[in-house]
C-alpha positions in Angstrom: -60.6 -213.8 84.2 -61.7 -211.0 81.9 -64.9 -212.9 81.2 -65.6 -213.4 84.9 -65.0 -209.7 85.5 -67.3 -208.7 82.6 -70.1 -211.0 84.0 -69.7 -209.4 87.4 -69.8 -205.9 86.0 -72.8 -206.7 83.9 -74.7 -208.4 86.8 -73.9 -205.7 89.4 -76.9 -203.4 88.6 -79.3 -206.3 88.7 -77.9 -207.5 92.0 -78.2 -204.0 93.5 -81.8 -203.8 92.3 -82.5 -207.3 93.7 -81.2 -206.2 97.1 -83.4 -203.1 97.1 -86.4 -205.1 96.2 -85.7 -207.7 98.9 -85.4 -204.9 101.5 -88.7 -203.4 100.4 -90.4 -206.7 100.6 -89.0 -207.5 104.0 -89.9 -204.1 105.4 -93.5 -204.4 104.1 -93.8 -207.9 105.7 -92.5 -206.5 109.0 -94.9 -203.6 109.0 -97.8 -206.0 108.1 -96.7 -208.3 111.0 -96.6 -205.5 113.5 -100.0 -204.2 112.5 -101.4 -207.7 112.8 -99.8 -208.0 116.2 -101.4 -204.7 117.3 -104.8 -206.0 116.1 -104.4 -209.4 117.9 -103.4 -207.6 121.1 -106.5 -205.5 121.0 -108.7 -208.5 120.4 -107.0 -210.6 123.0 -106.8 -208.1 125.8 -110.0 -206.1 125.0 -107.9 -202.9 125.2 -107.5 -200.5 122.3 -104.1 -200.3 120.8 -102.8 -197.1 119.2 -100.6 -197.2 116.0 -98.8 -194.0 115.4 -96.5 -193.1 112.5 -93.9 -190.6 113.6 -91.3 -188.3 112.1 -89.2 -188.8 115.2 -89.7 -191.7 117.6 -90.1 -190.7 121.2 -90.8 -193.3 123.9 -90.8 -191.3 127.2 -91.1 -187.8 128.4 -87.4 -187.1 128.7 -85.7 -188.4 125.5 -86.0 -189.9 122.1 -84.5 -192.9 120.5 -83.7 -191.2 117.2 -84.9 -188.6 114.8 -85.7 -190.8 111.9 -89.2 -191.9 110.8 -90.8 -194.8 112.5 -94.0 -196.1 114.1 -95.2 -197.4 117.5 -97.8 -199.7 118.9 -99.1 -198.5 122.3 -101.6 -200.1 124.6 -104.4 -197.6 125.7 -105.5 -198.5 129.2 -105.7 -197.1 132.7 -105.6 -198.8 136.1 -103.4 -201.5 137.5 -103.8 -205.3 137.2 -106.2 -206.8 137.7 -108.3 -203.6 137.3 -107.0 -202.5 133.9 -109.7 -200.9 131.8 -109.7 -199.7 128.1 -109.1 -195.9 127.8 -108.7 -194.1 124.5 -107.9 -191.0 126.5 -105.2 -192.7 128.7 -102.2 -190.3 129.1 -100.0 -192.5 126.9 -102.5 -192.4 124.0 -103.6 -188.7 124.0 -102.4 -186.7 121.0 -100.5 -183.8 122.6 -99.1 -182.6 119.3 -95.8 -184.4 120.0 -95.4 -187.9 118.5 -95.7 -190.7 121.0 -94.4 -188.8 124.1 -95.7 -190.6 127.1 -96.9 -188.7 130.1 -94.4 -188.0 132.8 -94.3 -190.7 135.4 -95.4 -193.5 133.1 -93.3 -196.5 132.3 -92.9 -196.9 128.6 -92.4 -200.6 128.7 -95.8 -201.0 130.3 -97.5 -199.6 127.2 -95.2 -199.6 124.2 -95.5 -203.0 122.5 -93.6 -202.2 119.4 -91.1 -199.4 118.5 -89.7 -199.4 115.0 -87.4 -197.1 113.1 -86.8 -196.9 109.4 -83.6 -196.0 107.6 -80.9 -197.4 109.9 -79.4 -200.8 110.6 -78.8 -202.7 113.8 -80.8 -202.3 117.0 -80.6 -200.3 120.1 -82.5 -200.0 123.4 -82.6 -197.4 126.2 -82.2 -198.9 129.6 -84.5 -196.3 131.2 -87.3 -197.1 128.8 -86.6 -200.8 128.7 -88.1 -200.9 125.3 -86.1 -202.3 122.4 -86.3 -200.4 119.1 -86.4 -202.6 116.1 -85.0 -201.0 112.9 -85.9 -201.7 109.3 -82.9 -201.3 107.0 -82.9 -199.8 103.5 -86.4 -198.2 103.2 -88.2 -195.0 104.0 -91.7 -193.7 103.9 -92.8 -192.4 100.5 -92.6 -193.5 96.9 -90.4 -193.1 93.8 -91.6 -192.6 90.3 -94.5 -190.4 89.0 -98.1 -191.0 88.1 -98.7 -193.5 90.9 -102.2 -193.8 92.2 -103.3 -194.2 95.8 -103.9 -197.9 96.6 -106.8 -197.2 99.0 -110.0 -195.4 98.4 -109.3 -192.7 101.0 -110.2 -189.0 100.9 -106.8 -188.1 99.7 -106.6 -188.3 95.9 -102.8 -188.3 95.8 -100.1 -189.9 97.8 -98.7 -187.4 100.3 -95.0 -186.6 100.0 -94.3 -188.3 103.3 -96.0 -191.5 102.2 -98.6 -191.6 104.9 -102.2 -191.7 103.7 -104.5 -192.6 106.5 -107.8 -191.0 105.6 -110.6 -191.3 108.1 -114.3 -191.7 107.0 -116.2 -188.4 107.1 -113.3 -186.3 108.2 -111.7 -185.5 104.9 -108.3 -185.3 106.6 -105.2 -187.4 106.6 -104.2 -188.8 109.9 -101.0 -190.4 111.2 -102.4 -192.4 114.1 -105.3 -194.8 114.5 -106.6 -197.4 117.0 -107.4 -201.0 116.8 -110.5 -201.7 118.9 -111.2 -204.9 120.8 -113.3 -206.2 117.9 -110.2 -205.7 115.6 -111.7 -202.8 113.7 -109.9 -199.5 113.1 -111.0 -196.0 114.3 -109.5 -192.6 114.3 -108.4 -190.5 117.3 -111.3 -188.0 117.3 -113.9 -187.9 120.0 -116.4 -189.9 118.0 -113.7 -192.5 117.0 -115.0 -192.7 113.4 -114.0 -195.7 111.3 -110.9 -195.1 109.3 -108.4 -196.8 107.0 -105.7 -196.1 104.5 -102.2 -196.9 103.4 -98.6 -196.1 104.2 -96.1 -196.4 101.5 -92.4 -197.4 101.6 -89.6 -197.6 99.1 -85.9 -198.0 98.8 -84.3 -195.0 100.6 -81.3 -195.2 98.2 -83.6 -195.0 95.2 -85.7 -192.2 96.7 -82.7 -190.1 97.8 -80.8 -190.6 94.5 -83.4 -190.5 91.8 -86.6 -189.0 93.4 -89.5 -188.9 91.0 -87.5 -190.6 88.3 -86.7 -193.7 90.4 -87.7 -197.3 89.8 -91.3 -197.4 90.9 -91.3 -201.2 91.0 -89.6 -200.7 94.4 -92.7 -199.1 95.9 -94.7 -201.1 98.5 -98.0 -200.2 100.2 -99.3 -201.6 103.5 -103.1 -201.2 103.6 -105.3 -201.0 106.6 -109.1 -201.2 106.2 -111.7 -199.9 108.7 -112.7 -203.5 109.3 -109.1 -204.3 110.4 -108.1 -206.0 107.2 -104.5 -205.9 106.2 -102.6 -206.5 102.9 -99.3 -205.7 101.3 -99.2 -204.5 97.7 -96.4 -203.7 95.2 -96.5 -201.2 92.3 -96.5 -202.9 88.9 -94.7 -200.6 86.5 -95.9 -202.5 83.4 -99.6 -202.5 84.5 -99.5 -199.2 86.1 -101.4 -200.6 89.1 -101.0 -202.0 92.6 -100.8 -205.7 92.9 
C-alpha cells in the first residue's frame, strides 16, 4: 500500500502537467477548426466573415453572455434571402468600439456562426439570442515563461500581454478583428481592407495565474493566420527555444 501511495504521489505532478498539455492542445485544435470554419463559410457563401477576439463576449445589443475572453465568427451581409449581399459595413460587422455588440433590431442567430468563451467549463445559451456559446476549458489568451519570440512575422516584435498579435500589413498596428473574404484570404477592418495576418496565443490558465513569467513555457500554443488564409497550430519547444 505504501509503495502504491508513493507511486501516486510521485506521478501526480506529471499527471497534472499532462492534463494541462492536453487542454492546451485541445483548445488550439478547437480554435483552428473554428477559423477554418469561418474561412469555409466565406468561400461557400461568397460573404465576408468577421473573426473578433473579445475581452468580453457580447452577442446582442442588450446583454452579454459573460465577461471572460472569447472570440466570435460573424457573417457580414445585408439584405434578406434570396437577395443577401456581402457587406463589410453591415451593422453587425462595424467596429463601434464595443466588442461584437450587434445593432439593435438584428437577430444574433442570423449572423453569429460561432461564439466561444475561454476559462470556464460547460456550456450555456441565451434563449433571446438563440446562439449557443461554446466554452473552452483550462486555457486563456497569453503565454507563460520568458524570452518567447513571436511566431509570426508581424509588425509587433513581442507578444502582447493579452496574447493577441494580429498585425496588419502596412498599418503597424495590432488588431483584434479580421475578415475572411470570399476567396479565403484575410483582410483587416480598415476602409482599404489591407491584407493582414498574425497569431493568437493560449496557455494553461492555471499555469499563467499561478506562475506567470516563470511558468512552464511548453504549455504555450499559437494559432497562426496568414494573409492568404493559411492556418496552423504551433507549440513552444522549451529545449529548442522555438515554435514547432
